[in-house]
py3Dmol code that shows the C-alpha trace and the ligand (Angstrom):
import py3Dmol

protein = """\
ATOM      1  CA  UNK A   1      -0.003  -0.006  -0.003  1.00  0.00           C
ATOM      2  CA  UNK A   2       3.012   2.345   0.300  1.00  0.00           C
ATOM      3  CA  UNK A   3       3.492   2.089  -3.419  1.00  0.00           C
ATOM      4  CA  UNK A   4      -0.202   2.631  -4.043  1.00  0.00           C
ATOM      5  CA  UNK A   5      -0.710   5.628  -1.869  1.00  0.00           C
ATOM      6  CA  UNK A   6       2.600   7.411  -1.456  1.00  0.00           C
ATOM      7  CA  UNK A   7       1.961  10.365   0.784  1.00  0.00           C
ATOM      8  CA  UNK A   8      -1.572   9.262   1.611  1.00  0.00           C
ATOM      9  CA  UNK A   9      -0.119   6.764   4.072  1.00  0.00           C
ATOM     10  CA  UNK A  10       2.106   9.321   5.728  1.00  0.00           C
ATOM     11  CA  UNK A  11      -0.554  11.945   6.315  1.00  0.00           C
ATOM     12  CA  UNK A  12      -3.384   9.744   7.380  1.00  0.00           C
ATOM     13  CA  UNK A  13      -1.283   8.208  10.098  1.00  0.00           C
ATOM     14  CA  UNK A  14      -2.824  10.944  12.170  1.00  0.00           C
ATOM     15  CA  UNK A  15      -5.660   8.703  13.307  1.00  0.00           C
ATOM     16  CA  UNK A  16      -3.071   6.068  13.990  1.00  0.00           C
ATOM     17  CA  UNK A  17      -1.146   8.573  16.097  1.00  0.00           C
ATOM     18  CA  UNK A  18      -4.303   9.613  17.850  1.00  0.00           C
ATOM     19  CA  UNK A  19      -5.014   6.002  18.687  1.00  0.00           C
ATOM     20  CA  UNK A  20      -1.524   5.163  19.829  1.00  0.00           C
ATOM     21  CA  UNK A  21      -1.178   4.955  23.586  1.00  0.00           C
ATOM     22  CA  UNK A  22      -4.900   5.085  24.118  1.00  0.00           C
ATOM     23  CA  UNK A  23      -4.896   1.681  25.696  1.00  0.00           C
ATOM     24  CA  UNK A  24      -1.323   0.461  25.957  1.00  0.00           C
ATOM     25  CA  UNK A  25      -2.315  -2.988  27.046  1.00  0.00           C
ATOM     26  CA  UNK A  26      -5.423  -2.708  29.143  1.00  0.00           C
ATOM     27  CA  UNK A  27      -9.036  -3.600  29.423  1.00  0.00           C
ATOM     28  CA  UNK A  28     -11.298  -1.806  26.996  1.00  0.00           C
ATOM     29  CA  UNK A  29     -13.302   0.408  29.370  1.00  0.00           C
ATOM     30  CA  UNK A  30     -15.578   3.388  28.874  1.00  0.00           C
ATOM     31  CA  UNK A  31     -12.778   5.952  29.299  1.00  0.00           C
ATOM     32  CA  UNK A  32     -10.790   4.251  26.568  1.00  0.00           C
ATOM     33  CA  UNK A  33     -13.794   4.098  24.273  1.00  0.00           C
ATOM     34  CA  UNK A  34     -14.365   7.832  24.828  1.00  0.00           C
ATOM     35  CA  UNK A  35     -10.776   8.510  23.833  1.00  0.00           C
ATOM     36  CA  UNK A  36     -11.152   6.377  20.740  1.00  0.00           C
ATOM     37  CA  UNK A  37     -14.290   8.293  19.794  1.00  0.00           C
ATOM     38  CA  UNK A  38     -12.487  11.609  20.239  1.00  0.00           C
ATOM     39  CA  UNK A  39      -9.595  10.376  18.104  1.00  0.00           C
ATOM     40  CA  UNK A  40     -12.016   9.374  15.338  1.00  0.00           C
ATOM     41  CA  UNK A  41     -13.755  12.733  15.386  1.00  0.00           C
ATOM     42  CA  UNK A  42     -10.396  14.571  15.403  1.00  0.00           C
ATOM     43  CA  UNK A  43      -9.485  12.580  12.298  1.00  0.00           C
ATOM     44  CA  UNK A  44     -12.538  13.839  10.381  1.00  0.00           C
ATOM     45  CA  UNK A  45     -14.614  10.685  10.526  1.00  0.00           C
ATOM     46  CA  UNK A  46     -17.531  12.672  11.892  1.00  0.00           C
ATOM     47  CA  UNK A  47     -19.589  12.097  15.054  1.00  0.00           C
ATOM     48  CA  UNK A  48     -21.928   9.563  13.498  1.00  0.00           C
ATOM     49  CA  UNK A  49     -19.254   7.163  12.192  1.00  0.00           C
ATOM     50  CA  UNK A  50     -17.245   7.714  15.372  1.00  0.00           C
ATOM     51  CA  UNK A  51     -20.079   6.655  17.640  1.00  0.00           C
ATOM     52  CA  UNK A  52     -20.995   3.746  15.389  1.00  0.00           C
ATOM     53  CA  UNK A  53     -17.406   2.451  15.431  1.00  0.00           C
ATOM     54  CA  UNK A  54     -17.003   2.785  19.202  1.00  0.00           C
ATOM     55  CA  UNK A  55     -20.389   1.121  19.779  1.00  0.00           C
ATOM     56  CA  UNK A  56     -19.272  -1.865  17.708  1.00  0.00           C
ATOM     57  CA  UNK A  57     -15.972  -2.042  19.560  1.00  0.00           C
ATOM     58  CA  UNK A  58     -17.845  -2.018  22.846  1.00  0.00           C
ATOM     59  CA  UNK A  59     -20.191  -4.746  21.679  1.00  0.00           C
ATOM     60  CA  UNK A  60     -17.360  -7.011  20.676  1.00  0.00           C
ATOM     61  CA  UNK A  61     -14.664  -6.276  23.222  1.00  0.00           C
ATOM     62  CA  UNK A  62     -15.870  -4.310  26.230  1.00  0.00           C
ATOM     63  CA  UNK A  63     -13.999  -5.397  29.365  1.00  0.00           C
ATOM     64  CA  UNK A  64     -11.551  -7.515  27.392  1.00  0.00           C
ATOM     65  CA  UNK A  65      -7.804  -6.922  27.305  1.00  0.00           C
ATOM     66  CA  UNK A  66      -6.702  -5.208  24.120  1.00  0.00           C
ATOM     67  CA  UNK A  67      -3.365  -3.887  22.831  1.00  0.00           C
ATOM     68  CA  UNK A  68      -2.801  -0.762  20.759  1.00  0.00           C
ATOM     69  CA  UNK A  69      -2.142  -2.949  17.751  1.00  0.00           C
ATOM     70  CA  UNK A  70      -5.368  -4.890  18.218  1.00  0.00           C
ATOM     71  CA  UNK A  71      -7.305  -1.686  18.786  1.00  0.00           C
ATOM     72  CA  UNK A  72      -6.055  -0.247  15.476  1.00  0.00           C
ATOM     73  CA  UNK A  73      -6.923  -3.414  13.655  1.00  0.00           C
ATOM     74  CA  UNK A  74     -10.383  -3.478  15.177  1.00  0.00           C
ATOM     75  CA  UNK A  75     -10.949   0.169  14.218  1.00  0.00           C
ATOM     76  CA  UNK A  76      -9.724  -0.541  10.681  1.00  0.00           C
ATOM     77  CA  UNK A  77     -12.181  -3.443  10.448  1.00  0.00           C
ATOM     78  CA  UNK A  78     -15.081  -1.197  11.485  1.00  0.00           C
ATOM     79  CA  UNK A  79     -14.002   1.528   9.044  1.00  0.00           C
ATOM     80  CA  UNK A  80     -13.825  -1.038   6.273  1.00  0.00           C
ATOM     81  CA  UNK A  81     -17.329  -2.228   7.164  1.00  0.00           C
ATOM     82  CA  UNK A  82     -18.635   1.325   6.722  1.00  0.00           C
ATOM     83  CA  UNK A  83     -16.780   1.828   3.432  1.00  0.00           C
ATOM     84  CA  UNK A  84     -17.589  -1.562   1.896  1.00  0.00           C
ATOM     85  CA  UNK A  85     -21.159  -0.841   0.762  1.00  0.00           C
ATOM     86  CA  UNK A  86     -20.194   2.385  -1.040  1.00  0.00           C
ATOM     87  CA  UNK A  87     -17.151   1.059  -2.897  1.00  0.00           C
ATOM     88  CA  UNK A  88     -18.759   0.947  -6.308  1.00  0.00           C
ATOM     89  CA  UNK A  89     -16.655   1.524  -9.414  1.00  0.00           C
ATOM     90  CA  UNK A  90     -18.031   3.595 -12.275  1.00  0.00           C
ATOM     91  CA  UNK A  91     -18.860   1.123 -15.009  1.00  0.00           C
ATOM     92  CA  UNK A  92     -19.859   1.637 -18.603  1.00  0.00           C
ATOM     93  CA  UNK A  93     -23.142  -0.172 -18.986  1.00  0.00           C
ATOM     94  CA  UNK A  94     -25.425   2.280 -20.807  1.00  0.00           C
ATOM     95  CA  UNK A  95     -27.406   1.093 -23.745  1.00  0.00           C
ATOM     96  CA  UNK A  96     -27.747   2.747 -26.102  1.00  0.00           C
ATOM     97  CA  UNK A  97     -24.321   4.356 -25.902  1.00  0.00           C
ATOM     98  CA  UNK A  98     -22.900   6.793 -25.058  1.00  0.00           C
ATOM     99  CA  UNK A  99     -23.004   6.695 -21.293  1.00  0.00           C
ATOM    100  CA  UNK A 100     -23.158  10.342 -20.293  1.00  0.00           C
ATOM    101  CA  UNK A 101     -21.198  11.192 -17.182  1.00  0.00           C
ATOM    102  CA  UNK A 102     -21.630  14.714 -15.813  1.00  0.00           C
ATOM    103  CA  UNK A 103     -18.764  15.729 -13.579  1.00  0.00           C
ATOM    104  CA  UNK A 104     -19.528  18.430 -11.045  1.00  0.00           C
ATOM    105  CA  UNK A 105     -17.644  20.084  -8.218  1.00  0.00           C
ATOM    106  CA  UNK A 106     -16.272  23.438  -7.077  1.00  0.00           C
ATOM    107  CA  UNK A 107     -13.385  25.039  -8.934  1.00  0.00           C
ATOM    108  CA  UNK A 108     -10.081  23.796  -7.640  1.00  0.00           C
ATOM    109  CA  UNK A 109     -11.444  20.486  -6.396  1.00  0.00           C
ATOM    110  CA  UNK A 110      -9.519  18.651  -9.098  1.00  0.00           C
ATOM    111  CA  UNK A 111     -12.470  18.287 -11.465  1.00  0.00           C
ATOM    112  CA  UNK A 112     -10.589  18.774 -14.749  1.00  0.00           C
ATOM    113  CA  UNK A 113      -7.754  16.484 -13.740  1.00  0.00           C
ATOM    114  CA  UNK A 114     -10.227  13.857 -12.552  1.00  0.00           C
ATOM    115  CA  UNK A 115     -12.082  13.989 -15.871  1.00  0.00           C
ATOM    116  CA  UNK A 116      -8.825  13.269 -17.670  1.00  0.00           C
ATOM    117  CA  UNK A 117      -7.895  10.469 -15.277  1.00  0.00           C
ATOM    118  CA  UNK A 118     -11.337   8.905 -15.584  1.00  0.00           C
ATOM    119  CA  UNK A 119     -11.287   9.138 -19.366  1.00  0.00           C
ATOM    120  CA  UNK A 120      -7.845   7.540 -19.373  1.00  0.00           C
ATOM    121  CA  UNK A 121      -9.101   4.725 -17.160  1.00  0.00           C
ATOM    122  CA  UNK A 122     -11.981   4.034 -19.563  1.00  0.00           C
ATOM    123  CA  UNK A 123      -9.560   4.079 -22.503  1.00  0.00           C
ATOM    124  CA  UNK A 124      -7.446   1.470 -20.716  1.00  0.00           C
ATOM    125  CA  UNK A 125     -10.597  -0.644 -20.519  1.00  0.00           C
ATOM    126  CA  UNK A 126     -10.861  -0.288 -24.299  1.00  0.00           C
ATOM    127  CA  UNK A 127     -13.805   2.093 -24.268  1.00  0.00           C
ATOM    128  CA  UNK A 128     -14.064   4.958 -26.731  1.00  0.00           C
ATOM    129  CA  UNK A 129     -14.153   8.169 -24.720  1.00  0.00           C
ATOM    130  CA  UNK A 130     -15.085  11.733 -25.633  1.00  0.00           C
ATOM    131  CA  UNK A 131     -14.838  14.857 -23.503  1.00  0.00           C
ATOM    132  CA  UNK A 132     -17.254  17.786 -23.503  1.00  0.00           C
ATOM    133  CA  UNK A 133     -16.091  21.208 -22.320  1.00  0.00           C
ATOM    134  CA  UNK A 134     -19.254  22.210 -20.497  1.00  0.00           C
ATOM    135  CA  UNK A 135     -17.531  24.720 -18.226  1.00  0.00           C
ATOM    136  CA  UNK A 136     -17.773  27.638 -20.606  1.00  0.00           C
ATOM    137  CA  UNK A 137     -17.704  30.165 -17.773  1.00  0.00           C
ATOM    138  CA  UNK A 138     -14.018  30.040 -16.836  1.00  0.00           C
ATOM    139  CA  UNK A 139     -11.620  31.266 -19.478  1.00  0.00           C
ATOM    140  CA  UNK A 140      -9.000  28.656 -18.646  1.00  0.00           C
ATOM    141  CA  UNK A 141     -11.334  25.682 -18.245  1.00  0.00           C
ATOM    142  CA  UNK A 142     -11.909  24.921 -21.915  1.00  0.00           C
ATOM    143  CA  UNK A 143      -8.208  25.243 -22.742  1.00  0.00           C
ATOM    144  CA  UNK A 144      -7.185  23.068 -19.781  1.00  0.00           C
ATOM    145  CA  UNK A 145      -9.569  20.314 -20.772  1.00  0.00           C
ATOM    146  CA  UNK A 146      -8.409  20.535 -24.389  1.00  0.00           C
ATOM    147  CA  UNK A 147      -4.792  20.062 -23.272  1.00  0.00           C
ATOM    148  CA  UNK A 148      -5.776  16.910 -21.371  1.00  0.00           C
ATOM    149  CA  UNK A 149      -7.834  15.654 -24.319  1.00  0.00           C
ATOM    150  CA  UNK A 150      -4.841  16.018 -26.580  1.00  0.00           C
ATOM    151  CA  UNK A 151      -2.560  14.322 -24.069  1.00  0.00           C
ATOM    152  CA  UNK A 152      -4.767  11.240 -23.770  1.00  0.00           C
ATOM    153  CA  UNK A 153      -5.806  11.280 -27.408  1.00  0.00           C
ATOM    154  CA  UNK A 154      -9.522  11.716 -26.788  1.00  0.00           C
ATOM    155  CA  UNK A 155     -11.825  13.793 -28.987  1.00  0.00           C
ATOM    156  CA  UNK A 156     -13.264  16.892 -27.328  1.00  0.00           C
ATOM    157  CA  UNK A 157     -16.326  18.935 -28.109  1.00  0.00           C
ATOM    158  CA  UNK A 158     -16.024  22.556 -27.093  1.00  0.00           C
ATOM    159  CA  UNK A 159     -17.910  25.756 -27.692  1.00  0.00           C
ATOM    160  CA  UNK A 160     -16.897  29.404 -27.424  1.00  0.00           C
ATOM    161  CA  UNK A 161     -15.971  30.849 -24.036  1.00  0.00           C
ATOM    162  CA  UNK A 162     -19.122  32.260 -22.481  1.00  0.00           C
ATOM    163  CA  UNK A 163     -21.227  30.029 -24.757  1.00  0.00           C
ATOM    164  CA  UNK A 164     -24.184  27.930 -23.703  1.00  0.00           C
ATOM    165  CA  UNK A 165     -23.019  24.766 -21.907  1.00  0.00           C
ATOM    166  CA  UNK A 166     -26.245  22.968 -22.810  1.00  0.00           C
ATOM    167  CA  UNK A 167     -25.539  23.526 -26.486  1.00  0.00           C
ATOM    168  CA  UNK A 168     -22.003  22.119 -26.085  1.00  0.00           C
ATOM    169  CA  UNK A 169     -23.456  19.059 -24.395  1.00  0.00           C
ATOM    170  CA  UNK A 170     -26.084  18.681 -27.128  1.00  0.00           C
ATOM    171  CA  UNK A 171     -23.385  18.781 -29.831  1.00  0.00           C
ATOM    172  CA  UNK A 172     -21.234  16.366 -27.854  1.00  0.00           C
ATOM    173  CA  UNK A 173     -23.960  13.756 -27.458  1.00  0.00           C
ATOM    174  CA  UNK A 174     -24.738  13.920 -31.177  1.00  0.00           C
ATOM    175  CA  UNK A 175     -21.069  13.598 -32.109  1.00  0.00           C
ATOM    176  CA  UNK A 176     -20.527  10.793 -29.594  1.00  0.00           C
ATOM    177  CA  UNK A 177     -23.528   8.904 -30.928  1.00  0.00           C
ATOM    178  CA  UNK A 178     -22.333   9.279 -34.526  1.00  0.00           C
ATOM    179  CA  UNK A 179     -18.823   8.156 -33.638  1.00  0.00           C
ATOM    180  CA  UNK A 180     -19.917   5.166 -31.572  1.00  0.00           C
ATOM    181  CA  UNK A 181     -18.368   6.584 -28.402  1.00  0.00           C
ATOM    182  CA  UNK A 182     -18.915   4.544 -25.234  1.00  0.00           C
ATOM    183  CA  UNK A 183     -18.417   7.193 -22.563  1.00  0.00           C
ATOM    184  CA  UNK A 184     -18.992  10.920 -22.824  1.00  0.00           C
ATOM    185  CA  UNK A 185     -17.426  12.729 -19.882  1.00  0.00           C
ATOM    186  CA  UNK A 186     -18.819  16.227 -19.423  1.00  0.00           C
ATOM    187  CA  UNK A 187     -17.076  19.019 -17.562  1.00  0.00           C
ATOM    188  CA  UNK A 188     -19.388  21.552 -15.895  1.00  0.00           C
ATOM    189  CA  UNK A 189     -18.997  24.938 -14.244  1.00  0.00           C
ATOM    190  CA  UNK A 190     -18.175  24.834 -10.557  1.00  0.00           C
ATOM    191  CA  UNK A 191     -19.189  28.282  -9.441  1.00  0.00           C
ATOM    192  CA  UNK A 192     -21.047  27.658  -6.256  1.00  0.00           C
ATOM    193  CA  UNK A 193     -20.860  31.364  -5.428  1.00  0.00           C
ATOM    194  CA  UNK A 194     -23.804  31.763  -7.726  1.00  0.00           C
ATOM    195  CA  UNK A 195     -25.894  28.812  -6.748  1.00  0.00           C
ATOM    196  CA  UNK A 196     -29.038  29.910  -8.599  1.00  0.00           C
ATOM    197  CA  UNK A 197     -27.261  30.343 -11.920  1.00  0.00           C
ATOM    198  CA  UNK A 198     -25.370  27.097 -11.553  1.00  0.00           C
ATOM    199  CA  UNK A 199     -28.578  25.295 -10.710  1.00  0.00           C
ATOM    200  CA  UNK A 200     -30.305  26.724 -13.796  1.00  0.00           C
ATOM    201  CA  UNK A 201     -27.335  25.858 -15.965  1.00  0.00           C
ATOM    202  CA  UNK A 202     -27.187  22.261 -14.768  1.00  0.00           C
ATOM    203  CA  UNK A 203     -30.968  21.896 -15.046  1.00  0.00           C
ATOM    204  CA  UNK A 204     -30.798  23.064 -18.645  1.00  0.00           C
ATOM    205  CA  UNK A 205     -28.013  20.579 -19.411  1.00  0.00           C
ATOM    206  CA  UNK A 206     -30.206  17.870 -17.900  1.00  0.00           C
ATOM    207  CA  UNK A 207     -33.218  18.912 -19.982  1.00  0.00           C
ATOM    208  CA  UNK A 208     -31.233  18.883 -23.211  1.00  0.00           C
ATOM    209  CA  UNK A 209     -29.658  15.527 -22.361  1.00  0.00           C
ATOM    210  CA  UNK A 210     -32.997  14.067 -21.397  1.00  0.00           C
ATOM    211  CA  UNK A 211     -34.452  15.003 -24.769  1.00  0.00           C
ATOM    212  CA  UNK A 212     -31.690  13.083 -26.556  1.00  0.00           C
ATOM    213  CA  UNK A 213     -31.806  10.121 -24.194  1.00  0.00           C
ATOM    214  CA  UNK A 214     -34.235   9.872 -21.260  1.00  0.00           C
ATOM    215  CA  UNK A 215     -31.619   7.932 -19.287  1.00  0.00           C
ATOM    216  CA  UNK A 216     -29.004  10.669 -19.573  1.00  0.00           C
ATOM    217  CA  UNK A 217     -27.122  11.799 -17.634  1.00  0.00           C
ATOM    218  CA  UNK A 218     -26.403   8.269 -16.497  1.00  0.00           C
ATOM    219  CA  UNK A 219     -24.020   9.426 -13.829  1.00  0.00           C
ATOM    220  CA  UNK A 220     -23.535  12.689 -11.951  1.00  0.00           C
ATOM    221  CA  UNK A 221     -20.172  12.420 -10.283  1.00  0.00           C
ATOM    222  CA  UNK A 222     -19.222  14.954  -7.616  1.00  0.00           C
ATOM    223  CA  UNK A 223     -15.493  15.620  -7.267  1.00  0.00           C
ATOM    224  CA  UNK A 224     -14.458  16.524  -3.732  1.00  0.00           C
ATOM    225  CA  UNK A 225     -11.129  17.736  -2.428  1.00  0.00           C
ATOM    226  CA  UNK A 226     -10.293  15.703   0.667  1.00  0.00           C
ATOM    227  CA  UNK A 227      -8.130  18.517   2.034  1.00  0.00           C
ATOM    228  CA  UNK A 228     -11.345  20.490   2.579  1.00  0.00           C
ATOM    229  CA  UNK A 229     -12.317  18.206   5.446  1.00  0.00           C
ATOM    230  CA  UNK A 230     -15.757  19.024   6.799  1.00  0.00           C
ATOM    231  CA  UNK A 231     -16.299  21.486   3.942  1.00  0.00           C
ATOM    232  CA  UNK A 232     -16.241  18.620   1.460  1.00  0.00           C
ATOM    233  CA  UNK A 233     -19.268  17.229   3.261  1.00  0.00           C
ATOM    234  CA  UNK A 234     -21.096  20.545   3.044  1.00  0.00           C
ATOM    235  CA  UNK A 235     -20.475  20.464  -0.708  1.00  0.00           C
ATOM    236  CA  UNK A 236     -22.267  17.133  -0.952  1.00  0.00           C
ATOM    237  CA  UNK A 237     -25.350  18.760   0.591  1.00  0.00           C
ATOM    238  CA  UNK A 238     -25.258  21.702  -1.789  1.00  0.00           C
ATOM    239  CA  UNK A 239     -24.585  19.707  -4.949  1.00  0.00           C
ATOM    240  CA  UNK A 240     -27.235  17.153  -4.097  1.00  0.00           C
ATOM    241  CA  UNK A 241     -29.671  20.056  -4.057  1.00  0.00           C
ATOM    242  CA  UNK A 242     -28.227  21.851  -7.100  1.00  0.00           C
ATOM    243  CA  UNK A 243     -27.543  18.936  -9.427  1.00  0.00           C
ATOM    244  CA  UNK A 244     -28.411  15.584  -7.948  1.00  0.00           C
ATOM    245  CA  UNK A 245     -25.403  13.383  -7.280  1.00  0.00           C
ATOM    246  CA  UNK A 246     -25.065   9.701  -8.083  1.00  0.00           C
ATOM    247  CA  UNK A 247     -21.513   9.145  -6.877  1.00  0.00           C
ATOM    248  CA  UNK A 248     -18.331  10.660  -5.518  1.00  0.00           C
ATOM    249  CA  UNK A 249     -14.658  10.839  -6.359  1.00  0.00           C
ATOM    250  CA  UNK A 250     -12.438  12.197  -3.615  1.00  0.00           C
ATOM    251  CA  UNK A 251      -9.186  13.827  -4.753  1.00  0.00           C
ATOM    252  CA  UNK A 252      -5.906  14.864  -3.140  1.00  0.00           C
ATOM    253  CA  UNK A 253      -5.729  12.000  -0.728  1.00  0.00           C
ATOM    254  CA  UNK A 254      -1.980  12.047  -1.311  1.00  0.00           C
ATOM    255  CA  UNK A 255      -1.512  15.481   0.201  1.00  0.00           C
ATOM    256  CA  UNK A 256      -2.237  16.709   3.688  1.00  0.00           C
ATOM    257  CA  UNK A 257      -5.697  15.225   3.473  1.00  0.00           C
ATOM    258  CA  UNK A 258      -7.145  13.105   6.170  1.00  0.00           C
ATOM    259  CA  UNK A 259      -8.815  10.108   4.655  1.00  0.00           C
ATOM    260  CA  UNK A 260     -11.270  10.260   7.514  1.00  0.00           C
ATOM    261  CA  UNK A 261     -13.609  12.459   5.522  1.00  0.00           C
ATOM    262  CA  UNK A 262     -14.241   9.474   3.223  1.00  0.00           C
ATOM    263  CA  UNK A 263     -15.648   7.571   6.139  1.00  0.00           C
ATOM    264  CA  UNK A 264     -17.818  10.511   7.184  1.00  0.00           C
ATOM    265  CA  UNK A 265     -19.134  10.806   3.635  1.00  0.00           C
ATOM    266  CA  UNK A 266     -19.875   7.082   3.411  1.00  0.00           C
ATOM    267  CA  UNK A 267     -21.652   7.061   6.762  1.00  0.00           C
ATOM    268  CA  UNK A 268     -23.682  10.225   6.242  1.00  0.00           C
ATOM    269  CA  UNK A 269     -24.654   9.952   2.572  1.00  0.00           C
ATOM    270  CA  UNK A 270     -24.228   6.361   1.487  1.00  0.00           C
ATOM    271  CA  UNK A 271     -23.367   7.579  -2.023  1.00  0.00           C
ATOM    272  CA  UNK A 272     -21.130   5.348  -4.119  1.00  0.00           C
ATOM    273  CA  UNK A 273     -17.464   6.294  -3.904  1.00  0.00           C
ATOM    274  CA  UNK A 274     -16.160   5.445  -7.349  1.00  0.00           C
ATOM    275  CA  UNK A 275     -12.466   6.165  -7.015  1.00  0.00           C
ATOM    276  CA  UNK A 276      -9.897   8.273  -5.228  1.00  0.00           C
ATOM    277  CA  UNK A 277      -7.331  10.726  -6.547  1.00  0.00           C
ATOM    278  CA  UNK A 278      -3.818  10.296  -5.162  1.00  0.00           C
ATOM    279  CA  UNK A 279      -1.774  12.671  -7.326  1.00  0.00           C
ATOM    280  CA  UNK A 280      -1.650  15.071 -10.241  1.00  0.00           C
ATOM    281  CA  UNK A 281      -0.686  12.574 -12.919  1.00  0.00           C
ATOM    282  CA  UNK A 282      -2.952  10.841 -15.384  1.00  0.00           C
ATOM    283  CA  UNK A 283      -2.789   7.436 -13.716  1.00  0.00           C
ATOM    284  CA  UNK A 284      -3.191   8.777 -10.175  1.00  0.00           C
ATOM    285  CA  UNK A 285      -6.774   7.638  -9.921  1.00  0.00           C
ATOM    286  CA  UNK A 286      -7.216   4.538  -7.784  1.00  0.00           C
ATOM    287  CA  UNK A 287     -10.111   2.154  -7.420  1.00  0.00           C
ATOM    288  CA  UNK A 288     -11.680   2.644  -4.024  1.00  0.00           C
ATOM    289  CA  UNK A 289     -10.510  -0.334  -2.009  1.00  0.00           C
ATOM    290  CA  UNK A 290     -12.233  -0.235   1.423  1.00  0.00           C
ATOM    291  CA  UNK A 291      -9.846  -2.615   3.200  1.00  0.00           C
ATOM    292  CA  UNK A 292      -6.764  -0.881   1.933  1.00  0.00           C
ATOM    293  CA  UNK A 293      -8.115   2.594   2.646  1.00  0.00           C
ATOM    294  CA  UNK A 294      -9.321   1.556   6.119  1.00  0.00           C
ATOM    295  CA  UNK A 295      -5.867   0.254   6.938  1.00  0.00           C
ATOM    296  CA  UNK A 296      -4.264   3.447   5.664  1.00  0.00           C
ATOM    297  CA  UNK A 297      -6.630   5.603   7.727  1.00  0.00           C
ATOM    298  CA  UNK A 298      -6.317   3.587  10.941  1.00  0.00           C
TER     299      UNK A 298
END
"""
ligand_1 = """\
28
GDP
P -10.639 22.119 -11.127
O -10.520 23.584 -10.956
O -11.586 21.539 -10.151
O -10.881 21.686 -12.509
O -9.246 21.497 -10.653
P -7.979 21.004 -11.454
O -8.242 19.686 -12.081
O -7.457 22.081 -12.322
O -7.002 20.726 -10.237
C -6.616 21.752 -9.350
C -5.231 21.411 -8.838
O -5.284 20.220 -8.047
C -4.235 21.124 -9.966
O -2.991 21.659 -9.606
C -4.194 19.603 -9.998
O -2.968 19.110 -10.483
C -4.381 19.267 -8.542
N -4.938 17.923 -8.304
C -6.042 17.343 -8.848
N -6.237 16.118 -8.343
C -5.250 15.899 -7.466
C -4.886 14.784 -6.599
O -5.538 13.737 -6.509
N -3.772 14.965 -5.828
C -3.026 16.100 -5.874
N -1.944 16.187 -5.084
N -3.342 17.139 -6.639
C -4.432 17.048 -7.439
"""
view = py3Dmol.view(width=600, height=400)
view.addModel(protein, "pdb")
view.setStyle({"model": 0}, {"cartoon": {"style": "trace"}})
view.addModel(ligand_1, "xyz")
view.setStyle({"model": 1}, {"stick": {}})
view.zoomTo()
view.show()
């Protein structure tokens, strides 16, 4: 897992540090459980997951002798149990093609990079992928996506800066259909500062898509920056309201991020977590492996 996660391991040892010395070798009593719960909350797992995990520990081991090592393993097991049900990869199953995947998230979350990584992953699975530059609001966004498209050798449909995103998406779906594309990955504007406008824009994209294919968009993937901690969770609330969300990708788990926020998201929302971002490079998107991630966090 060192090779897989690089810095992710280093930084998320925080929970591990917080847990170290909590018991030494002692009986698992209420004071110890309280400390464990505090450590979990401090590590961004959120009060709900923290109390669920400590309750399970109490059920299984209250009054029994436990070492630090065993405590960490037990916590990792409980974390994995919370993550397991939401570890659902994004698969290309739509018929008719293309599968339309809207990617949403605030600017800076890693949305553009994640689109490229995701497209690359599909290409490696032998799917034909097209990108659509639906973030026409930011000057740099279209150019950035075009650079990635060129790098991975994927066609891109783009409109003029300031143009209508719904019209870009319309053109993209038509082109993708004509070209027998399997997955159309659509970038969208991430300006949450103007929630009303963003909501209207995404609703219009949905209407246009729905007219071309009632099933589209097949996926609405919210990209979250794990370094935002609790704020990432607030973004789930807002984007659920603004756009509907069918799944999550959490980025920047290689940096100073605490993986704990993944557990909080899983516990509070139950949305599929499709993958995690662990770096800036094209192949730095990892499948979401609950056991591995749980062991890295704990
Ligand atoms: P957008 O504004 O949401 O489209 O974000 P970008 O894709 O442009 O990414 C913003 C910054 O975060 C860029 O410098 C990316 O290289 C970086 N980034 C994206 N994903 C990751 C990740 O998983 N890990 C790290 N360390 N950096 C990332």
